[in-house]
Backbone as numpy.savetxt, mean C-alpha at the origin, in Angstrom:
# Nx Ny Nz CAx CAy CAz Cx Cy Cz
0.56 12.81 -13.83 0.13 11.71 -12.97 0.50 12.03 -11.53
-0.44 11.76 -10.64 -0.21 11.97 -9.20 0.06 10.61 -8.56
0.94 10.62 -7.56 1.22 9.43 -6.77 0.91 9.78 -5.32
0.03 8.98 -4.71 -0.28 9.15 -3.30 0.47 8.10 -2.50
1.27 8.55 -1.54 2.05 7.68 -0.65 1.18 7.36 0.56
0.99 6.07 0.82 0.15 5.61 1.93 0.99 4.79 2.89
1.54 5.42 3.94 2.31 4.67 4.94 1.41 3.79 5.80
2.02 2.84 6.46 1.31 1.98 7.39 1.30 2.58 8.79
1.00 1.74 9.76 0.92 2.16 11.16 2.23 2.84 11.56
2.13 3.92 12.32 3.30 4.64 12.79 3.89 5.62 11.79
3.34 5.66 10.55 3.85 6.51 9.48 5.21 5.98 9.03
5.73 6.48 7.94 7.03 6.06 7.43 8.07 7.11 7.79
9.08 6.70 8.54 10.12 7.62 8.98 11.04 8.05 7.85
12.03 8.90 8.16 12.89 9.47 7.14 13.74 8.46 6.38
14.01 7.29 6.96 14.81 6.27 6.28 13.98 5.28 5.47
12.67 5.39 5.54 11.78 4.49 4.81 11.79 4.84 3.33
11.72 3.85 2.48 11.74 4.10 1.03 10.60 5.01 0.59
9.44 4.96 1.27 8.34 5.86 0.89 8.74 7.32 1.09
9.44 7.60 2.17 9.90 8.97 2.43 10.93 9.41 1.40
11.84 8.51 1.04 12.83 8.81 -0.01 12.12 9.16 -1.32
11.13 8.35 -1.68 10.42 8.59 -2.94 9.70 9.93 -2.91
9.03 10.21 -1.80 8.28 11.46 -1.67 9.22 12.67 -1.80
10.39 12.60 -1.18 11.34 13.71 -1.23 11.94 13.89 -2.62
12.03 12.81 -3.38 12.69 12.86 -4.70 11.75 13.21 -5.85
10.45 13.19 -5.60 9.48 13.40 -6.68 8.42 14.40 -6.24
8.35 15.51 -6.94 7.43 16.58 -6.58 5.95 16.24 -6.71
5.63 15.23 -7.52 4.22 14.85 -7.70 3.80 13.68 -6.80
4.62 13.34 -5.81 4.28 12.30 -4.84 3.85 13.00 -3.55
2.66 12.66 -3.07 2.10 13.30 -1.89 1.71 12.25 -0.86
2.10 12.47 0.37 1.74 11.57 1.47 0.31 11.87 1.92
-0.47 10.81 2.10 -1.81 10.95 2.66 -1.66 10.90 4.18
-2.01 12.00 4.84 -1.90 12.05 6.29 -3.14 11.45 6.94
-2.94 10.84 8.09 -4.01 10.20 8.84 -4.20 10.90 10.18
-5.41 10.81 10.72 -5.70 11.42 12.01 -4.85 10.81 13.11
-4.68 9.50 13.06 -3.86 8.82 14.06 -3.00 7.77 13.38
-1.70 7.98 13.42 -0.78 6.99 12.87 -0.58 5.81 13.83
-0.74 6.05 15.13 -0.44 5.01 16.12 -1.65 4.21 16.58
-2.84 4.74 16.39 -4.08 4.03 16.72 -5.02 4.10 15.52
-4.66 3.40 14.44 -5.40 3.54 13.20 -6.82 2.96 13.26
-7.74 3.74 12.73 -9.12 3.30 12.55 -9.34 3.16 11.05
-9.76 2.01 10.61 -9.97 1.79 9.18 -10.94 2.82 8.61
-12.04 3.11 9.33 -13.01 4.08 8.84 -12.38 5.46 8.65
-11.58 5.90 9.60 -10.92 7.20 9.49 -9.91 7.21 8.34
-9.15 6.13 8.21 -8.15 6.05 7.15 -8.81 6.04 5.78
-9.91 5.30 5.64 -10.65 5.27 4.38 -11.15 6.67 4.02
-11.68 7.40 5.01 -12.17 8.76 4.77 -11.04 9.68 4.31
-9.88 9.57 4.91 -8.72 10.38 4.50 -8.29 10.06 3.08
-8.27 8.78 2.75 -7.89 8.37 1.40 -8.92 8.87 0.39
-10.18 8.76 0.72 -11.25 9.23 -0.17 -11.07 10.71 -0.49
-10.83 11.52 0.52 -10.63 12.97 0.30 -9.38 13.23 -0.55
-8.33 12.48 -0.30 -7.09 12.68 -1.07 -7.27 12.30 -2.53
-7.99 11.21 -2.80 -8.23 10.79 -4.18 -9.17 11.78 -4.88
-10.14 12.33 -4.16 -11.01 13.36 -4.75 -10.18 14.53 -5.24
-9.18 14.91 -4.46 -8.32 16.04 -4.81 -7.36 15.68 -5.94
-6.80 14.50 -5.91 -5.77 14.13 -6.90 -6.36 13.70 -8.24
-7.57 13.18 -8.24 -8.23 12.82 -9.49 -7.96 11.39 -9.95
-8.57 11.02 -11.09 -8.50 9.64 -11.57 -7.14 9.23 -12.12
-6.27 10.19 -12.38 -4.94 9.89 -12.91 -3.95 9.69 -11.76
-4.36 8.89 -10.76 -3.60 8.70 -9.52 -3.16 7.25 -9.38
-1.95 7.08 -8.87 -1.46 5.75 -8.48 -1.20 5.79 -6.98
-1.69 4.77 -6.28 -1.47 4.64 -4.85 -0.22 3.80 -4.60
0.58 4.21 -3.62 1.76 3.43 -3.20 1.58 3.16 -1.72
1.13 1.94 -1.41 0.78 1.57 -0.04 1.81 0.62 0.55
2.10 0.84 1.85 2.96 -0.08 2.58 2.21 -0.64 3.78
2.32 -1.93 3.98 1.83 -2.62 5.16 0.34 -2.38 5.40
-0.02 -1.83 6.55 -1.43 -1.62 6.91 -2.17 -0.84 5.83
-1.48 0.05 5.14 -2.13 0.83 4.09 -2.58 -0.04 2.91
-1.98 -1.22 2.74 -2.47 -2.15 1.71 -3.89 -2.61 2.05
-4.12 -2.86 3.35 -5.46 -3.25 3.79 -6.42 -2.07 3.61
-5.92 -0.87 3.89 -6.70 0.34 3.66 -7.18 0.41 2.22
-6.29 0.16 1.27 -6.65 0.24 -0.15 -7.76 -0.76 -0.48
-7.67 -1.97 0.05 -8.71 -2.98 -0.21 -10.06 -2.54 0.36
-10.06 -1.98 1.57 -11.31 -1.49 2.17 -11.86 -0.30 1.40
-10.98 0.64 1.02 -11.41 1.81 0.27 -12.01 1.41 -1.07
-11.38 0.45 -1.75 -11.80 0.05 -3.10 -13.24 -0.46 -3.14
-13.68 -1.13 -2.07 -15.05 -1.67 -2.07 -16.08 -0.61 -1.69
-15.62 0.55 -1.20 -16.55 1.59 -0.73 -16.64 2.79 -1.66
-15.61 3.04 -2.44 -15.55 4.28 -3.20 -16.25 4.18 -4.55
-16.64 5.34 -5.08 -17.10 5.45 -6.46 -16.05 6.15 -7.31
-14.95 6.55 -6.68 -13.87 7.25 -7.38 -13.01 6.25 -8.14
-12.35 6.76 -9.18 -11.46 5.91 -9.98 -10.01 6.36 -9.78
-9.12 5.37 -9.84 -7.68 5.64 -9.86 -7.08 4.80 -10.97
-5.81 5.05 -11.28 -5.16 4.28 -12.35 -4.64 2.94 -11.86
-4.00 2.92 -10.68 -3.36 1.68 -10.24 -2.91 1.81 -8.79
-2.41 0.68 -8.25 -1.88 0.67 -6.89 -0.69 -0.28 -6.79
0.33 0.17 -6.08 1.47 -0.66 -5.72 1.31 -0.98 -4.24
1.17 -2.26 -3.93 0.85 -2.71 -2.57 2.04 -3.51 -2.05
2.73 -2.96 -1.06 3.99 -3.54 -0.59 3.84 -4.08 0.83
4.18 -5.36 1.02 4.20 -6.01 2.34 2.80 -6.04 2.97
1.89 -6.75 2.33 0.51 -6.87 2.83 0.51 -7.68 4.13
0.03 -7.08 5.23 -0.01 -7.84 6.49 -1.30 -8.65 6.61
-1.23 -9.71 7.37 -2.41 -10.55 7.60 -3.12 -10.05 8.86
-4.35 -9.51 8.72 -5.04 -8.98 9.90 -5.46 -10.07 10.90
-5.36 -11.34 10.50 -5.68 -12.45 11.41 -4.45 -13.02 12.10
-3.29 -12.44 11.80 -2.05 -12.91 12.41 -2.02 -12.58 13.89
-1.44 -13.44 14.72 -1.34 -13.15 16.15 -0.47 -11.93 16.46
0.39 -11.51 15.53 1.22 -10.33 15.79 0.68 -9.07 15.11
-0.52 -9.16 14.51 -1.13 -7.98 13.91 -1.40 -6.98 15.03
-1.06 -5.69 14.83 -1.20 -4.70 15.90 -2.65 -4.58 16.41
-2.83 -4.78 17.70 -4.18 -4.70 18.29 -4.73 -3.29 18.25
-3.85 -2.28 18.16 -4.33 -0.90 18.11 -4.92 -0.52 16.75
-4.73 -1.35 15.74 -5.32 -1.12 14.41 -6.73 -1.71 14.40
-7.74 -0.85 14.30 -9.13 -1.24 14.48 -9.90 -1.20 13.15
-10.64 -2.26 12.87 -11.57 -2.28 11.75 -10.99 -2.77 10.43
-9.77 -3.29 10.43 -9.14 -3.73 9.18 -9.48 -5.19 8.84
-10.11 -5.90 9.76 -10.58 -7.27 9.51 -12.10 -7.26 9.69
-12.82 -8.06 8.92 -12.32 -8.94 7.87 -11.85 -8.15 6.65
-10.89 -8.71 5.96 -10.29 -8.08 4.80 -11.11 -8.37 3.56
-11.53 -7.33 2.81 -12.25 -7.59 1.56 -11.37 -8.40 0.59
-11.94 -9.43 0.03 -11.21 -10.27 -0.92 -11.92 -10.25 -2.27
-12.17 -9.02 -2.75 -12.82 -8.81 -4.04 -11.80 -8.28 -5.02
-12.01 -8.56 -6.30 -11.12 -8.04 -7.33 -11.08 -6.52 -7.26
-9.88 -5.96 -7.28 -9.72 -4.51 -7.26 -10.10 -3.94 -8.63
-10.77 -2.79 -8.65 -11.22 -2.22 -9.93 -10.14 -1.38 -10.64
-8.89 -1.72 -10.40 -7.76 -1.02 -11.01 -6.58 -1.99 -11.02
-5.62 -1.71 -11.88 -4.43 -2.55 -11.95 -3.65 -2.45 -10.65
-3.06 -3.57 -10.23 -2.29 -3.54 -8.98 -1.15 -4.55 -9.02
-0.12 -4.21 -8.28 1.03 -5.09 -8.06 1.20 -5.25 -6.56
1.33 -6.49 -6.11 1.70 -6.77 -4.71 3.17 -7.17 -4.71
3.94 -6.51 -3.86 5.35 -6.86 -3.67 5.45 -7.54 -2.31
6.00 -8.75 -2.31 6.06 -9.55 -1.08 7.46 -10.08 -0.83
7.72 -10.35 0.44 8.98 -10.92 0.89 8.71 -12.31 1.47
9.67 -13.20 1.30 9.48 -14.57 1.80 9.61 -14.66 3.32
10.21 -13.66 3.96 10.37 -13.71 5.42 9.72 -12.50 6.11
8.60 -12.04 5.57 7.84 -10.95 6.19 7.03 -11.54 7.34
7.39 -11.15 8.55 6.73 -11.72 9.73 5.27 -11.28 9.86
4.87 -10.22 9.18 3.50 -9.73 9.31 2.54 -10.30 8.28
3.06 -10.81 7.19 2.17 -11.31 6.15 2.62 -12.63 5.56
3.78 -12.62 5.00 4.30 -13.84 4.40 3.84 -14.02 2.97
4.57 -14.86 2.28 4.34 -15.05 0.85 3.01 -15.75 0.57
2.62 -16.70 1.42 1.36 -17.41 1.18 0.17 -16.47 1.29
0.18 -15.58 2.28 -0.91 -14.63 2.42 -0.92 -13.66 1.24
0.24 -13.22 0.80 0.33 -12.32 -0.36 -0.20 -13.00 -1.62
0.11 -14.28 -1.78 -0.41 -15.04 -2.93 -1.94 -15.10 -2.90
-2.50 -15.32 -1.73 -3.95 -15.36 -1.57 -4.58 -14.01 -1.93
-3.98 -12.93 -1.44 -4.49 -11.59 -1.74 -4.36 -11.29 -3.23
-3.22 -11.62 -3.82 -3.01 -11.35 -5.25 -4.06 -12.07 -6.09
-4.34 -13.31 -5.73 -5.35 -14.08 -6.45 -6.73 -13.44 -6.34
-7.11 -13.07 -5.13 -8.44 -12.49 -4.89 -8.57 -11.09 -5.50
-7.52 -10.30 -5.40 -7.57 -8.90 -5.84 -7.26 -8.73 -7.33
-6.82 -9.80 -8.00 -6.44 -9.68 -9.41 -5.13 -8.94 -9.59
-4.24 -9.05 -8.60 -2.96 -8.33 -8.61 -1.85 -9.20 -9.17
-0.89 -8.57 -9.78 0.35 -9.23 -10.15 1.18 -9.35 -8.87
1.77 -10.51 -8.61 2.58 -10.71 -7.40 4.05 -10.75 -7.77
4.84 -9.96 -7.07 6.29 -9.97 -7.25 6.92 -10.36 -5.92
7.64 -11.48 -5.94 8.34 -12.00 -4.77 9.78 -11.51 -4.84
10.20 -10.68 -3.86 11.56 -10.14 -3.90 12.52 -10.91 -2.98
12.10 -12.10 -2.54 12.99 -12.91 -1.70 12.97 -12.45 -0.26
14.06 -12.65 0.43 14.13 -12.32 1.85 14.41 -10.83 2.03
13.36 -10.07 2.37 13.50 -8.63 2.57 12.71 -8.17 3.78
12.40 -9.10 4.69 11.67 -8.74 5.90 10.33 -8.09 5.56
10.01 -7.03 6.27 8.73 -6.34 6.09 8.84 -5.21 5.04
9.92 -5.21 4.30 10.15 -4.26 3.21 9.99 -2.82 3.72
10.67 -2.55 4.82 10.60 -1.24 5.47 12.02 -0.73 5.72
12.17 0.31 6.54 13.50 0.86 6.79 14.42 -0.16 7.47
13.84 -1.07 8.26 14.65 -2.11 8.91 15.23 -3.11 7.91
14.67 -3.14 6.72 15.15 -4.05 5.68 16.41 -3.55 5.00
16.80 -2.30 5.31 18.03 -1.74 4.74 17.95 -1.46 3.25
16.79 -1.11 2.76 16.60 -0.90 1.32 16.95 0.51 0.86
17.09 1.44 1.81 17.35 2.82 1.44 16.22 3.37 0.58
16.56 3.99 -0.54 15.54 4.56 -1.44 14.86 3.48 -2.28
15.31 2.25 -2.20 14.73 1.09 -2.87 14.41 1.35 -4.35
15.46 1.60 -5.15 15.24 1.87 -6.57 14.57 0.71 -7.30
14.82 -0.53 -6.85 14.16 -1.68 -7.48 12.65 -1.59 -7.33
12.19 -1.14 -6.17 10.76 -0.97 -5.95 10.17 0.12 -6.82
10.97 1.17 -7.03 10.48 2.27 -7.88 10.28 1.79 -9.31
11.05 0.81 -9.74 10.87 0.23 -11.07 9.47 -0.39 -11.18
8.99 -1.03 -10.11 7.64 -1.61 -10.13 6.59 -0.51 -10.31
6.78 0.61 -9.64 5.86 1.74 -9.80 5.91 2.26 -11.24
7.10 2.36 -11.80 7.23 2.83 -13.17 6.56 1.87 -14.14
6.57 0.57 -13.82 5.86 -0.41 -14.67 4.36 -0.10 -14.66
3.82 0.20 -13.49 2.39 0.56 -13.41 2.12 1.82 -14.20
3.01 2.80 -14.12 2.83 4.05 -14.85 2.86 3.81 -16.35
3.78 2.99 -16.80 3.91 2.77 -18.25 2.84 1.83 -18.81
2.22 1.02 -17.95 1.14 0.12 -18.40 -0.15 0.86 -18.67
-0.22 2.10 -18.24 -1.46 2.87 -18.32 -1.35 3.91 -19.42
-2.49 4.22 -20.00 -2.54 5.33 -20.94 -3.16 6.52 -20.25
-2.70 7.69 -20.56 -3.17 8.91 -19.89 -4.61 9.23 -20.26
């Protein structure tokens, strides 16, 4: 099984749980983007499409923040199949603090995802919030896991390698048959 790591805007630095996971697991690969600081949804979708073509249908996506929106946009455009997606800290593209340099991520597709998914949300995430995550989970057919007050579930949240989050990924892996 392949795991594709999908960081949000600015990429995930060395203290981010996504970087810890990638360093600890040889079958976890980061999807690189043309621009981490001025993201274009169309460019990000194209990069994800190429990465999934290479990794194949036995792939699980691990998305953080803006990359969760990427997964929703990619899912409505692709003909490729994946096994599942872990979507952490979904931001609201209509929020007044949504990064203006991120282009093309709104409107957000609110269609059922054609693969199993888990949304992990925090009650005090300034970019999305629990209510927005609940709305996305309902529309996308995702299981929602509320981890309480954990901010934007990033390196600033002090999670380190976030082993609890890795358990959610392992649940997705074990729910699937090869």
